BAFI-3210 file (N, C-alpha, C; in Angstrom, 3 decimals, decimal comma, padded with zeros to 6 digits):
// residues 171
n [1|2|3|4|5|6|7|8|9|10|11|12|13|14|15|16|17|18|19|20|21|22|23|24|25|26|27|28|29|30|31|32|33|34|35|36|37|38|39|40|41|42|43|44|45|46|47|48|49|50|51|52|53|54|55|56|57|58|59|60|61|62|63|64|65|66|67|68|69|70|71|72|73|74|75|76|77|78|79|80|81|82|83|84|85|86|87|88|89|90|91|92|93|94|95|96|97|98|99|100|101|102|103|104|105|106|107|108|109|110|111|112|113|114|115|116|117|118|119|120|121|122|123|124|125|126|127|128|129|130|131|132|133|134|135|136|137|138|139|140|141|142|143|144|145|146|147|148|149|150|151|152|153|154|155|156|157|158|159|160|161|162|163|164|165|166|167|168|169|170|171]
n.u [031,121|030,266|027,095|026,554|024,470|021,681|020,129|016,382|015,175|014,271|011,990|010,055|009,495|007,952|005,875|004,214|001,515|000,748|-000,109|000,335|000,883|002,389|004,055|005,656|006,866|008,153|009,866|011,626|012,503|014,219|015,943|017,371|018,469|020,084|021,944|022,873|024,467|026,473|026,197|026,327|024,422|023,686|023,739|021,856|019,800|019,606|018,985|016,429|014,791|014,281|015,051|018,026|018,227|015,783|016,892|018,878|017,792|016,358|018,666|019,446|017,554|017,605|020,144|019,933|017,516|017,216|015,937|013,590|013,118|012,341|009,774|006,534|004,540|001,932|-001,564|-002,058|-003,151|-006,496|-008,687|-011,557|-014,832|-017,138|-018,076|-017,411|-019,489|-021,638|-021,287|-022,012|-024,869|-025,809|-025,694|-027,360|-029,781|-029,361|-030,013|-032,656|-033,769|-034,797|-037,190|-038,305|-037,485|-039,113|-038,549|-039,861|-038,865|-037,031|-034,183|-030,843|-029,362|-026,120|-026,651|-028,881|-028,014|-026,217|-027,786|-029,161|-026,897|-026,157|-028,661|-028,815|-026,059|-025,495|-023,340|-022,261|-021,464|-020,141|-021,415|-019,380|-017,630|-019,189|-019,605|-016,921|-016,920|-019,287|-017,920|-015,807|-017,618|-018,217|-020,327|-021,367|-021,670|-025,085|-026,960|-030,101|-032,397|-033,680|-036,793|-040,138|-043,127|-045,536|-044,591|-044,706|-043,512|-043,644|-044,582|-042,577|-040,616|-041,772|-041,553|-038,935|-038,316|-039,953|-040,184|-037,853|-035,772|-036,636|-036,504|-033,805|-032,696|-033,713|-031,717]
n.v [004,275|007,454|009,144|012,461|014,003|013,723|010,727|010,015|008,991|005,562|004,703|006,848|005,929|003,651|004,580|005,632|004,627|001,091|000,422|002,364|003,503|005,599|006,459|004,422|004,196|006,591|006,155|004,065|005,725|007,619|005,824|005,171|007,694|007,723|005,763|006,654|008,542|006,826|005,423|002,174|-001,054|-001,779|000,280|002,040|000,221|000,177|003,059|003,216|001,494|-001,255|-004,483|-006,024|-007,568|-006,327|-004,123|-004,605|-005,943|-003,560|-001,937|-003,573|-003,371|-000,784|-000,515|-001,801|-000,495|002,127|005,093|004,399|001,639|001,518|002,186|002,487|-000,661|-000,774|-001,680|-003,676|-007,106|-008,380|-006,794|-004,797|-006,491|-005,050|-002,047|001,559|003,021|001,224|000,406|002,759|002,936|000,608|001,459|003,739|002,334|000,582|002,862|003,492|001,452|-001,700|-002,422|-001,399|-002,986|-005,261|-006,638|-007,840|-007,017|-003,953|-004,232|-004,472|-007,168|-009,120|-011,200|-010,352|-007,767|-009,011|-010,380|-008,205|-006,818|-009,044|-008,800|-006,148|-005,844|-008,189|-009,667|-012,002|-012,182|-013,419|-013,299|-012,547|-011,296|-009,145|-007,619|-006,533|-004,832|-003,158|-001,708|-000,554|001,435|002,971|002,358|000,984|-001,472|-002,216|-002,786|-003,561|-002,460|-004,767|-004,650|-005,066|-004,776|-003,906|-002,096|000,217|003,308|005,699|004,421|003,119|005,023|006,318|004,222|004,100|006,383|006,623|003,865|002,495|003,867|003,462|000,556|000,319|001,684|-000,337|-002,374]
n.w [-027,248|-025,862|-025,571|-026,732|-025,945|-023,380|-023,102|-022,700|-019,608|-018,868|-017,659|-018,628|-021,220|-020,331|-019,176|-021,183|-023,001|-023,533|-026,066|-027,499|-030,585|-032,006|-029,893|-029,613|-031,868|-031,747|-029,895|-031,189|-033,158|-031,844|-030,508|-032,880|-033,534|-031,529|-031,895|-034,244|-033,230|-032,034|-029,959|-028,092|-028,677|-026,057|-024,395|-025,792|-025,168|-022,729|-022,115|-023,465|-022,381|-022,803|-023,717|-024,515|-026,707|-028,331|-028,782|-030,533|-032,421|-033,483|-034,236|-036,159|-038,070|-038,542|-039,483|-042,133|-043,358|-042,799|-041,057|-041,867|-041,511|-039,045|-038,812|-037,666|-037,653|-037,993|-036,960|-034,199|-033,744|-034,676|-037,000|-035,945|-036,018|-036,218|-037,012|-036,173|-036,868|-037,005|-034,124|-033,040|-033,649|-032,558|-029,757|-029,911|-029,874|-027,716|-025,817|-026,046|-024,526|-023,133|-023,371|-025,349|-026,970|-027,142|-024,840|-021,577|-018,927|-017,964|-018,339|-019,377|-020,528|-020,885|-022,785|-024,068|-025,172|-026,940|-028,533|-029,816|-030,934|-033,261|-034,497|-035,550|-036,760|-037,641|-036,714|-034,663|-031,232|-028,282|-025,083|-022,925|-024,669|-025,482|-022,996|-023,003|-025,169|-024,441|-022,143|-023,391|-024,826|-023,006|-021,142|-017,977|-015,112|-013,958|-011,456|-010,791|-008,063|-005,703|-004,930|-003,328|-005,279|-004,078|-002,391|000,168|000,344|001,936|004,487|004,948|005,308|007,902|009,681|009,781|010,947|013,476|014,820|014,220|015,781|018,310|018,760|018,062|020,656|022,318|022,664]
ca.u [031,239|029,225|026,265|026,524|022,882|021,313|018,635|015,389|015,143|013,574|010,427|009,601|008,653|006,992|004,734|003,347|000,428|001,339|-000,619|000,192|002,039|002,963|004,997|006,520|007,699|008,735|011,225|012,420|013,546|014,977|017,179|018,069|019,347|021,402|022,671|023,768|025,689|027,666|025,961|026,280|023,226|023,408|023,629|020,561|018,739|019,160|018,145|015,177|014,013|014,138|015,869|019,214|017,639|015,174|017,872|019,602|016,639|016,014|020,001|019,706|016,559|018,074|021,211|019,285|016,746|017,611|014,930|012,363|012,909|011,867|008,416|005,303|004,090|000,203|-002,333|-001,914|-004,518|-007,373|-009,467|-012,906|-015,958|-018,425|-017,537|-017,696|-020,941|-022,398|-021,623|-023,199|-026,312|-026,194|-025,680|-028,722|-030,824|-029,502|-030,591|-034,260|-034,140|-034,896|-038,819|-038,716|-037,232|-040,064|-038,510|-040,896|-038,240|-036,424|-032,949|-030,174|-028,410|-025,325|-027,104|-029,974|-027,404|-025,480|-028,786|-029,430|-025,854|-026,536|-029,978|-028,634|-025,016|-025,412|-022,252|-022,525|-020,427|-020,285|-021,897|-018,357|-016,861|-020,207|-019,070|-015,679|-017,696|-019,959|-017,024|-015,613|-018,554|-018,629|-021,118|-021,062|-022,725|-026,012|-027,980|-031,673|-032,779|-034,971|-038,107|-041,528|-044,054|-046,378|-043,812|-045,207|-042,121|-044,011|-044,727|-041,008|-040,235|-042,504|-041,169|-037,427|-038,069|-040,320|-039,997|-036,375|-034,870|-037,249|-036,119|-032,217|-032,241|-033,916|-030,608]
ca.v [006,013|008,210|009,929|013,751|014,296|012,502|009,948|010,046|007,856|004,180|005,079|007,765|005,178|002,655|005,350|005,610|003,333|-000,087|000,190|003,871|003,161|006,641|006,871|003,257|004,485|007,538|005,787|003,539|006,750|008,237|005,124|005,461|008,874|007,239|004,656|007,479|009,076|006,148|004,440|000,817|-001,609|-002,039|001,882|002,389|-000,598|000,908|004,440|003,221|000,811|-002,320|-005,437|-005,785|-008,150|-005,462|-002,994|-005,299|-005,899|-002,141|-001,593|-004,172|-002,819|000,766|-000,597|-001,947|000,502|003,396|005,278|003,755|000,407|001,488|002,831|001,384|-001,563|-000,547|-001,883|-004,844|-007,678|-008,517|-005,733|-005,251|-007,013|-004,046|-000,688|002,543|003,595|000,257|000,675|004,228|002,672|-000,296|002,406|004,563|001,237|000,474|003,834|003,378|000,314|-003,391|-002,693|-000,672|-004,231|-006,399|-007,632|-007,569|-005,958|-002,716|-004,712|-004,946|-008,000|-009,291|-012,079|-009,580|-007,114|-009,856|-010,342|-006,822|-006,492|-009,724|-008,122|-004,910|-005,673|-009,534|-009,924|-012,682|-012,136|-014,079|-012,584|-012,256|-010,182|-008,177|-007,044|-005,703|-003,672|-002,267|-000,899|000,275|002,426|003,796|001,736|000,162|-002,360|-001,563|-003,725|-002,920|-002,674|-005,553|-004,108|-005,403|-003,793|-003,317|-001,504|001,760|003,987|006,518|003,563|002,620|006,109|006,499|003,302|004,609|007,614|006,403|002,712|002,273|004,321|002,700|-000,782|000,364|001,723|-001,489|-003,774]
ca.w [-027,454|-024,972|-026,455|-026,316|-025,450|-022,364|-023,447|-021,666|-018,633|-019,209|-017,033|-019,416|-022,344|-019,715|-018,754|-022,389|-023,039|-024,205|-027,491|-028,274|-031,668|-032,132|-028,853|-029,706|-033,041|-031,483|-029,003|-031,922|-033,681|-030,580|-030,730|-034,204|-033,295|-030,339|-032,711|-035,077|-032,244|-031,790|-028,734|-028,452|-028,547|-024,596|-024,185|-026,264|-024,437|-021,190|-022,267|-023,851|-021,298|-023,589|-023,851|-025,558|-027,888|-028,895|-029,377|-031,402|-033,897|-033,858|-034,850|-037,577|-039,106|-038,667|-040,554|-043,263|-043,970|-041,984|-040,076|-042,283|-041,225|-037,583|-038,700|-037,016|-038,267|-037,967|-035,615|-033,744|-033,522|-035,713|-036,948|-035,142|-036,840|-036,273|-037,312|-035,475|-037,028|-036,215|-032,481|-032,604|-034,004|-031,453|-028,581|-029,888|-029,551|-026,018|-025,014|-026,149|-023,781|-023,710|-023,487|-026,890|-028,173|-026,854|-023,602|-020,508|-017,870|-018,525|-017,994|-020,250|-019,921|-021,946|-023,777|-024,817|-026,003|-027,966|-029,734|-030,518|-031,925|-034,066|-035,169|-036,226|-037,754|-038,413|-036,126|-033,343|-030,174|-026,926|-024,124|-022,322|-025,182|-025,225|-021,927|-023,514|-025,975|-023,566|-021,321|-024,682|-025,173|-021,690|-020,294|-016,729|-014,703|-013,187|-010,799|-010,109|-006,487|-005,380|-003,874|-003,850|-006,062|-003,402|-001,007|000,726|000,719|002,999|005,373|005,382|006,160|009,070|010,677|009,984|012,117|014,704|015,341|014,248|017,138|019,874|018,628|018,552|022,032|023,273|022,287]
c.u [030,101|028,384|026,485|025,477|022,599|020,153|017,816|015,441|013,906|012,066|009,592|008,720|007,906|005,712|003,918|002,273|001,059|000,988|-000,738|001,555|002,952|004,063|005,927|007,473|008,589|010,121|012,019|013,131|014,347|016,262|017,871|018,821|020,591|022,434|023,677|024,763|026,735|027,366|025,853|024,745|022,643|023,075|021,906|019,500|018,490|018,324|016,721|014,179|013,474|015,209|017,001|018,903|016,896|015,993|018,360|018,776|016,562|017,329|019,935|018,687|017,130|019,350|020,866|018,386|016,601|016,166|013,712|012,034|012,447|010,546|007,453|004,809|002,423|-000,330|-002,131|-003,287|-005,206|-008,222|-010,960|-014,052|-016,948|-017,693|-018,127|-019,142|-021,718|-022,623|-022,343|-024,514|-026,566|-026,466|-026,874|-029,780|-030,916|-030,317|-032,109|-034,560|-034,582|-036,611|-039,178|-038,201|-037,983|-039,722|-039,513|-040,289|-037,421|-034,786|-032,139|-029,474|-027,331|-025,935|-028,104|-028,917|-026,536|-026,607|-029,141|-028,218|-025,918|-027,692|-029,482|-027,250|-024,870|-024,201|-022,611|-021,132|-020,775|-020,511|-020,421|-017,661|-017,873|-019,682|-018,085|-016,198|-018,228|-018,906|-016,334|-016,638|-018,987|-019,565|-020,803|-022,023|-023,783|-026,840|-029,085|-031,716|-034,010|-035,874|-039,400|-042,352|-044,840|-045,762|-044,520|-044,021|-042,753|-044,137|-043,394|-040,463|-040,405|-041,629|-039,535|-037,402|-038,605|-039,946|-038,294|-035,506|-035,232|-036,384|-034,319|-032,026|-032,687|-032,768|-029,858]
c.v [006,467|009,134|011,567|014,395|013,204|011,991|009,930|008,652|006,586|004,243|005,808|006,968|004,432|003,547|005,716|004,382|002,477|-000,167|001,562|003,725|004,180|006,709|005,728|003,862|005,580|007,113|005,003|004,709|007,725|006,990|004,960|006,570|008,427|006,425|005,445|008,243|008,248|005,093|002,815|000,225|-001,422|-000,768|002,056|001,256|-000,028|002,156|004,227|002,460|-000,481|-003,243|-005,285|-006,544|-007,021|-004,553|-003,486|-005,579|-004,469|-001,939|-002,337|-003,707|-001,396|000,669|-000,742|-001,003|002,063|003,667|004,579|002,450|000,146|002,060|001,950|000,440|-001,818|-001,255|-003,324|-005,748|-007,550|-007,125|-006,079|-005,709|-005,917|-002,723|000,477|002,781|002,583|000,145|001,708|003,790|001,482|000,743|003,211|003,601|001,172|001,687|003,964|002,472|-000,869|-003,172|-002,242|-002,111|-005,725|-007,024|-006,822|-006,695|-004,930|-003,030|-004,876|-005,948|-008,363|-010,104|-011,317|-008,265|-007,870|-009,955|-009,202|-006,786|-007,600|-009,145|-006,988|-005,024|-007,146|-010,105|-010,888|-012,582|-013,025|-013,222|-011,953|-011,231|-009,290|-007,003|-005,980|-004,140|-002,667|-001,365|-000,070|001,907|003,355|003,239|000,957|-000,657|-001,787|-002,551|-002,927|-003,434|-003,742|-005,089|-004,724|-004,349|-003,193|-002,421|-000,049|002,552|004,920|005,712|003,257|003,877|006,483|005,513|003,593|005,744|007,367|004,981|002,205|002,696|003,706|001,501|-000,787|000,630|000,582|-002,491|-003,906]
c.w [-026,653|-025,820|-025,700|-025,417|-024,069|-022,880|-022,405|-020,831|-018,952|-018,809|-018,096|-020,533|-021,589|-019,354|-019,877|-022,498|-023,845|-025,688|-028,036|-029,289|-031,844|-031,017|-029,031|-030,751|-032,583|-030,725|-030,181|-032,998|-032,746|-030,490|-031,940|-033,982|-032,416|-031,105|-033,711|-034,253|-031,805|-030,566|-029,018|-028,120|-026,863|-024,015|-024,624|-025,651|-023,214|-021,480|-022,748|-023,080|-021,778|-023,577|-024,856|-026,790|-028,901|-029,647|-030,516|-032,641|-034,391|-034,698|-036,141|-038,584|-039,503|-039,591|-041,863|-044,071|-043,559|-041,150|-040,525|-041,917|-039,663|-037,421|-037,983|-038,137|-038,848|-036,737|-035,276|-033,478|-034,625|-035,795|-036,300|-036,344|-037,094|-036,205|-036,197|-035,498|-036,564|-034,841|-032,230|-032,815|-032,821|-029,945|-028,680|-029,566|-028,191|-025,318|-024,978|-025,216|-023,979|-023,984|-024,939|-027,789|-027,917|-025,746|-022,337|-019,500|-018,710|-017,660|-018,845|-019,801|-020,984|-023,181|-024,751|-025,695|-027,207|-029,052|-030,440|-031,642|-033,303|-035,019|-036,049|-037,001|-038,394|-037,811|-034,945|-032,418|-029,187|-026,104|-023,315|-023,103|-025,381|-024,082|-022,213|-024,144|-025,231|-022,906|-022,272|-025,015|-024,032|-021,071|-019,025|-016,119|-013,902|-012,746|-010,482|-008,677|-006,504|-004,628|-004,307|-004,460|-005,017|-002,187|-000,935|000,918|001,807|004,396|006,017|006,129|007,476|009,899|010,948|010,974|013,520|015,408|015,453|015,512|018,480|019,871|018,797|019,917|022,806|023,201|023,660]
res [m|k|s|q|s|q|p|s|p|p|n|a|w|r|a|s|r|r|r|d|f|a|a|l|e|k|r|r|r|e|a|a|r|l|f|a|e|g|n|s|r|a|q|v|a|r|a|s|g|v|s|w|q|a|a|s|n|w|f|q|a|w|q|q|d|g|e|a|g|l|k|a|a|g|r|a|g|r|k|p|k|v|t|a|a|q|l|a|q|v|e|q|e|l|v|r|g|p|t|a|h|g|y|a|t|d|l|w|t|l|p|r|i|a|r|l|i|k|q|l|t|g|v|r|y|h|s|g|h|v|w|k|i|m|r|g|l|g|w|t|l|q|r|p|e|h|r|a|k|e|r|d|e|e|a|v|q|r|w|h|k|r|r|w|p|q|r|k|r|g|r]
***
């Protein structure tokens, strides 16, 4: 049986974020509407951009429990060990800088941040996971420039203006 209304193209669903649970539930509700109109599982699968098996699972859930059977199951994966409030506290301490926490250099490293998180929250993270947390907070990798402490910037600028052009011409 053909649907009276045109279903959305499959790419519209794929364009939504992978973990956007509201969008995924909306897609399942749209599938329920298409089932109610008499569309086959294959037609719903094509219209929704999913496999036939997924459409079949939705159909069975819809037949058993109606639209309630297609509701979102909730969040996926494990709940975070550190709360948003604790992360805000960690970020506040990160802004203060490493020297405020007793480090000799003004450089945050992942092991240092891991120690700070453990100290503030009691939760221990591997340095590799700390990088994911930092990206989630909007922090990026910053590498310091390696320059000698004795470097004379004025002398470097003079050399670049006077000597470098002469040397460049001599090539």
